NUZAVEX-299470 format. One line per field, with one value per residue (C-alpha): residue number from 1; x, y, z. Coordinates in steps of 0.5 Angstrom, whole numbers, plus 2048, in hexadecimal, padded with zeros to 3 digits. Layout:
# residues N
num: c(NUM  ...) $
east: c(X  ...) $
north: c(Y  ...) $
up: c(Z  ...) $
# end
This chain:
# residues 525
num: c(1  2  3  4  5  6  7  8  9  10  11  12  13  14  15  16  17  18  19  20  21  22  23  24  25  26  27  28  29  30  31  32  33  34  35  36  37  38  39  40  41  42  43  44  45  46  47  48  49  50  51  52  53  54  55  56  57  58  59  60  61  62  63  64  65  66  67  68  69  70  71  72  73  74  75  76  77  78  79  80  81  82  83  84  85  86  87  88  89  90  91  92  93  94  95  96  97  98  99  100  101  102  103  104  105  106  107  108  109  110  111  112  113  114  115  116  117  118  119  120  121  122  123  124  125  126  127  128  129  130  131  132  133  134  135  136  137  138  139  140  141  142  143  144  145  146  147  148  149  150  151  152  153  154  155  156  157  158  159  160  161  162  163  164  165  166  167  168  169  170  171  172  173  174  175  176  177  178  179  180  181  182  183  184  185  186  187  188  189  190  191  192  193  194  195  196  197  198  199  200  201  202  203  204  205  206  207  208  209  210  211  212  213  214  215  216  217  218  219  220  221  222  223  224  225  226  227  228  229  230  231  232  233  234  235  236  237  238  239  240  241  242  243  244  245  246  247  248  249  250  251  252  253  254  255  256  257  258  259  260  261  262  263  264  265  266  267  268  269  270  271  272  273  274  275  276  277  278  279  280  281  282  283  284  285  286  287  288  289  290  291  292  293  294  295  296  297  298  299  300  301  302  303  304  305  306  307  308  309  310  311  312  313  314  315  316  317  318  319  320  321  322  323  324  325  326  327  328  329  330  331  332  333  334  335  336  337  338  339  340  341  342  343  344  345  346  347  348  349  350  351  352  353  354  355  356  357  358  359  360  361  362  363  364  365  366  367  368  369  370  371  372  373  374  375  376  377  378  379  380  381  382  383  384  385  386  387  388  389  390  391  392  393  394  395  396  397  398  399  400  401  402  403  404  405  406  407  408  409  410  411  412  413  414  415  416  417  418  419  420  421  422  423  424  425  426  427  428  429  430  431  432  433  434  435  436  437  438  439  440  441  442  443  444  445  446  447  448  449  450  451  452  453  454  455  456  457  458  459  460  461  462  463  464  465  466  467  468  469  470  471  472  473  474  475  476  477  478  479  480  481  482  483  484  485  486  487  488  489  490  491  492  493  494  495  496  497  498  499  500  501  502  503  504  505  506  507  508  509  510  511  512  513  514  515  516  517  518  519  520  521  522  523  524  525) $
east: c(73C  73B  738  73E  742  73E  73D  745  746  741  744  74B  749  746  74C  750  74C  74C  753  757  752  74F  755  751  74E  747  743  747  74E  74B  748  74F  753  74E  74F  756  757  752  756  75D  75A  758  75E  763  75F  75F  767  76C  76E  775  771  76C  771  775  76E  76D  774  773  76C  770  777  775  771  777  77C  778  778  77F  780  77C  77B  782  77F  77C  782  787  782  781  789  78A  785  788  78F  78D  78A  78E  793  78D  78A  791  790  789  78B  791  78E  793  78F  796  795  78E  790  795  790  78B  790  792  78B  78A  790  78D  787  78A  78E  787  784  78A  789  783  784  78B  78C  794  795  797  79C  7A0  7A1  7A8  7A6  7A3  7AA  7AE  7A9  7AA  7B1  7B1  7AC  7B1  7B7  7B4  7B2  7B9  7BC  7BA  7C0  7C5  7CB  7CC  7C5  7C5  7BE  7B9  7B4  7B5  7B4  7AE  7AB  7AE  7AC  7A5  7A6  7AB  7A8  7A2  79D  7A0  79B  796  798  796  78F  78E  790  78B  786  786  782  77F  780  77B  77E  784  780  77D  784  786  780  781  788  786  780  785  78A  785  782  789  78A  783  785  78C  789  784  78A  78D  787  783  789  78B  787  789  78B  790  792  794  797  79B  79E  79F  7A6  7AB  7AE  7A7  7A5  7AB  7AA  7A3  7A4  7A8  7A8  7A3  79E  79B  79C  796  797  78F  78F  796  79C  7A0  79F  7A5  7A1  79A  79D  7A0  79A  796  79B  79B  794  792  796  793  78C  78E  791  78B  787  78A  787  781  77C  776  776  773  778  77E  77B  77B  782  784  781  784  78B  78B  789  78F  794  791  792  799  79B  798  79C  7A2  7A7  7AC  7AC  7A5  7A6  7AC  7A8  7A2  7A5  7A9  7A3  7A0  7A7  7A6  79F  7A2  7A8  7A3  79E  7A1  79B  79A  795  799  79F  79C  798  79F  7A2  79D  79D  7A5  7A5  7A0  7A3  7AA  7A7  7A4  7AB  7AE  7A9  7AB  7A6  7A5  7A0  7A3  7A0  7A2  7A9  7A9  7A7  7AD  7B2  7B1  7B3  7B9  7BF  7C2  7BC  7BD  7C4  7C5  7C0  7C3  7CA  7C9  7C5  7CB  7D0  7CC  7CC  7D4  7D5  7D1  7D3  7D9  7D5  7D0  7D6  7D8  7D1  7CE  7C8  7C8  7C7  7C0  7B9  7B8  7BF  7BE  7B9  7B4  7B5  7BC  7BC  7B7  7BA  7C2  7C3  7CA  7CB  7CD  7C8  7C3  7C4  7C6  7C1  7C0  7BA  7B9  7B5  7BB  7C0  7BC  7BC  7C3  7C5  7C0  7C0  7C7  7C9  7C6  7BF  7BF  7C1  7BB  7B6  7B9  7B8  7B1  7AF  7B2  7AE  7A7  7A8  7AB  7A4  7A0  7A3  7A3  79B  79A  79D  799  792  78D  787  787  785  78A  790  78E  78E  795  798  795  799  79F  79F  79E  7A4  7A9  7A7  7A7  7AE  7B1  7AD  7B1  7B8  7B7  7B1  7AF  7A9  7A7  7A7  7A2  79B  797  79C  79E  797  796  79C  79B  794  796  79B  796  792  797  798  790  78E  790  78C  786  788  786  78C  791  78C  78D  794  795  791  795  79B  798  799  798  795  78F  78E  78D  788  784  783  781  77C  779  778  775  770  76E  76D  766  764  766  763  75C  75C  75D  758  753  755  754  74D  74B  74C) $
north: c(641  63A  63D  642  63C  638  63E  63F  637  638  63E  63B  634  639  63D  636  633  639  63B  634  62F  633  637  63E  63A  63D  643  646  645  649  64E  64F  64F  654  659  658  65A  660  663  662  665  66B  66C  66B  670  675  675  677  673  670  66E  66B  667  665  662  65E  65C  65A  656  652  651  64F  649  647  648  644  63E  63F  63E  638  635  633  631  637  63B  637  639  640  641  63E  642  648  646  646  64D  651  654  656  65A  65D  660  664  665  667  663  65E  657  653  655  653  64C  64B  64D  648  643  644  644  63D  63B  63D  63A  633  634  635  62F  62B  62C  628  623  622  61F  61F  619  61E  621  61A  61A  61C  621  625  624  627  62D  62E  62E  633  637  637  638  63E  641  640  644  64A  649  648  64C  64E  651  658  65A  657  65A  657  650  652  654  64E  648  649  646  641  63E  642  63F  638  638  637  630  62E  632  62E  627  629  62A  624  620  61C  61A  61F  625  624  623  62A  62D  62A  62C  633  633  631  636  63C  63A  63A  641  644  641  644  64B  64A  649  64E  653  650  651  657  65B  65D  661  669  667  661  666  66B  666  664  66A  66C  668  669  662  65F  662  65F  658  658  65B  657  655  65B  658  658  651  650  64F  64D  64E  64E  653  651  64C  647  645  645  641  63C  63B  63A  635  630  631  62F  629  627  628  624  61E  61F  61E  617  614  610  616  617  619  620  621  61F  624  62A  628  628  62E  632  62F  631  638  638  636  63C  641  63E  63F  647  648  647  644  63F  63A  637  635  631  62E  62C  626  625  624  61F  61B  61A  617  612  610  60F  60B  608  607  606  60C  611  60F  60F  616  619  616  61A  620  620  61F  625  629  628  62A  630  632  631  635  63D  642  649  648  64B  646  640  643  644  63C  63A  63E  63A  634  637  637  63D  641  640  640  647  646  640  642  648  644  63F  645  648  641  640  647  645  63E  641  645  63F  63B  640  641  63A  63E  643  64B  64B  64B  651  652  652  654  65A  659  659  660  663  661  660  664  664  65D  659  654  65A  65A  653  64F  648  647  640  63E  639  63E  643  63E  63C  644  646  63F  63C  635  633  636  633  62C  62C  62F  62A  624  627  627  620  61D  620  61D  616  616  618  612  60D  60E  60E  607  604  607  603  608  60A  611  612  60F  614  61A  618  617  61E  621  61D  621  628  626  625  62B  630  62D  62E  635  637  637  63C  640  641  63D  639  63F  644  644  641  63B  63B  639  634  631  630  62E  629  626  626  622  61D  61C  61B  617  611  611  610  60A  603  5FF  604  604  5FC  5FD  602  5FD  5F7  5FB  5FE  605  60A  60F  60A  609  611  610  60A  60E  614  610  60D  614  616  610  612  619  618  614  61A  61F  61B  61A  622  623  61F  622  629  626  624  62B) $
up: c(909  906  900  8FF  8FF  8FA  8F6  8F6  8F4  8EF  8EC  8EC  8E9  8E3  8E2  8E2  8DD  8D9  8D9  8DA  8D7  8D1  8D1  8D0  8C9  8CB  8CC  8D2  8CD  8C8  8CC  8CF  8C9  8C6  8CC  8CC  8C4  8C5  8CB  8C8  8C2  8C6  8C9  8C3  8BF  8C5  8C6  8C1  8BB  8BF  8C5  8C2  8BE  8C4  8C7  8C0  8C1  8C8  8C6  8C1  8C5  8CC  8C9  8C5  8CA  8CF  8C9  8C8  8CF  8D0  8C9  8C6  8BF  8BE  8C0  8BB  8B6  8B8  8B8  8B1  8AE  8B1  8AF  8A8  8A8  8AD  8A7  8A3  8A9  8AA  8A4  8A6  8AD  8B2  8B7  8BA  8B8  8B9  8C0  8C0  8BD  8C3  8C8  8C5  8C5  8CC  8CE  8CB  8CE  8D5  8D4  8D2  8D9  8DC  8D9  8DA  8E2  8E1  8DC  8DD  8D6  8D4  8D0  8CA  8CE  8CE  8C7  8C4  8C0  8C6  8CA  8C4  8C4  8CC  8CB  8C5  8C9  8CF  8CB  8C8  8CE  8D1  8CB  8CF  8D3  8CD  8CE  8C7  8C6  8C4  8C6  8CB  8C8  8C1  8C5  8C8  8C1  8BD  8C3  8C1  8BA  8BC  8C2  8C4  8BE  8C0  8C6  8C0  8C0  8C7  8C6  8C0  8C3  8C9  8C4  8C0  8C5  8BF  8B7  8B6  8B9  8B5  8AE  8B0  8B0  8AA  8A6  8A9  8A7  8A0  89F  8A2  89D  897  899  899  892  890  892  88F  888  88A  88A  884  880  883  886  88D  891  893  89A  897  892  897  89B  895  893  89A  89A  894  896  897  890  88D  88F  88D  886  882  87A  879  87D  884  888  88C  894  896  89E  89F  8A0  89A  893  896  89C  898  893  898  89B  895  893  899  89A  893  893  899  896  890  895  899  893  891  898  89A  89A  896  88F  890  896  891  88B  890  892  88B  88A  890  88E  887  889  88E  889  884  88A  88B  884  884  88B  887  88C  88A  890  890  889  88B  892  88E  88A  890  894  88F  88F  896  895  890  895  89A  897  891  88D  886  885  888  884  87E  87F  881  87B  877  87A  87A  872  871  876  873  86C  86F  872  86B  868  866  869  869  86F  876  87A  876  876  87D  87E  879  87C  883  87F  87B  87E  879  87C  883  884  886  88C  88E  88E  892  897  897  898  89E  8A1  8A0  8A3  8A9  8AB  8AF  8B3  8B5  8B7  8BC  8BF  8C1  8C4  8BE  8BE  8C1  8BF  8BA  8B9  8B1  8AD  8AE  8B6  8B5  8B1  8B6  8BC  8BB  8B4  8B5  8B5  8AF  8B0  8AF  8A7  8A7  8A2  8A5  89F  8A3  8A9  8AB  8AA  8AE  8B4  8B3  8B4  8B9  8BD  8BC  8B9  8C0  8BE  8B7  8B9  8BE  8B8  8B3  8B8  8BA  8B2  8B2  8B7  8B4  8AE  8B1  8B5  8AF  8AB  8B1  8B2  8AB  8AA  8B0  8B0  8AD  8AC  8A5  8A6  8AC  8A8  8A2  8A7  8A9  8A2  8A0  8A6  8A5  89E  8A1  8A6  8A1  89C  8A2  8A4  89D  89D  8A3  8A0  89A  89E  8A6  8A4  8AB  8AF  8AB  8AC  8AB  8A9  8B0  8B3  8AD  8AF  8B6  8B6  8B1  8B6  8BB  8B6  8B5  8BC  8BE  8B8  8B9  8C0  8BC  8B8  8BA  8B8  8BC  8C2  8C2  8C1  8C7  8CB  8CA  8CC  8D2  8D0  8D6  8D1  8CF  8D6  8D7  8D0  8D4  8DA  8D6  8D2  8D9  8DB  8D5  8D5  8DC  8DB  8D8  8DE  8E3  8DE  8DE  8E6  8E7  8E2  8E6  8ED  8E9  8E7  8EE  8F1) $
# end
């Protein structure tokens, strides 16, 4: 009997060493991996193609889902990547990729709740930005009870974009445990924007794919929107050139503002190259809105810094830009750019928008809670086609909120945007770490640009801009926690959030000792 126990202990000790200490980085791990690969290859080859494909998806999907459940930083990067490519995938397949993105988002949020039960980190929830986000989500959920709403199904389809995706803010806040995770996310956003710009330039130079042309010709209105001035406007991975152009506009500005920061020269060069590619793609997209946003973004940069180099650079660009705008041209791209700054060429569009807003104002005054989510636009045409709102062209994110959520909802949303910008400016003026301070400056420029863009277009609620906006909100809430001067100020004021951070730091310092004790106990078995 003693021999059996000794053999059992020896086998257990060997197994623990192979699996837990060496983590299968040994001959046993090589044999297991080769065996599993051979077995899976045989099973997939023996089954039909669709079943083999499902097995392949399961092999990749299960670890990815597990990572999203327990690693919020990985989840943030993956969700941002999917949000960029989702419209491209829709052109090649009828699979509901939007539903898959929602599922991934809720899975990550569920993982956040599970981790929160253990770690109980809630200091970010006390931020005014978090408070307004929770109020906004609650208000949108209560809209299901709106007595003026014509369809509850329209609310179900619309609440996802208006309030569901905002859960990404809390996921990002939880994922940003250190400055490194924020920098990784910023790099991901820039790289994805650069790839989008390159693909858009590929469409301009080499043309569209067969699937993209089929998608383009399938809808006459879509074709009319994209084919203008005897040329095709590029849209890259997106559903329309306007959304793509706005994305390129604020991300290109973000890259150039970032390139002026305290970073290595090679990083500045890559940022300048990426920003130039984005501005070029923006020009070929042919949307007027981003051409106004870019100078507005640089104007905000000057107002925030009041530095001589920015003022001189902006003055030089203004002089050159004025010369380009006054020069006659036969280029459709240049004509489109010039029309954005020529009131005589854009009066008709603005006149129609102002007339529509004047028409809808009495309705907004009489309906403080609006007509319900999804009462206008494509969902209004689908679920309440007999309503006059179904054919109402709001052409604005703010007007849409006023119509669907009422002037109360519009007030809440404007206060939310004001709080976001105020928070970013507040910490920009107080942090002392030069890199963190410059990150705040870049996000301030983005927030102002998107707020302006949301008036002529539905800019903020569109993918991937909505997720970029929410992750930027999370960044401004968390970055100040990693600034030495900000931490010292919170110590002096006795901030409760700082105590939470100090307790979390103590737990992190104690964790390695506990792990060492566990390993020693396991070694002694």
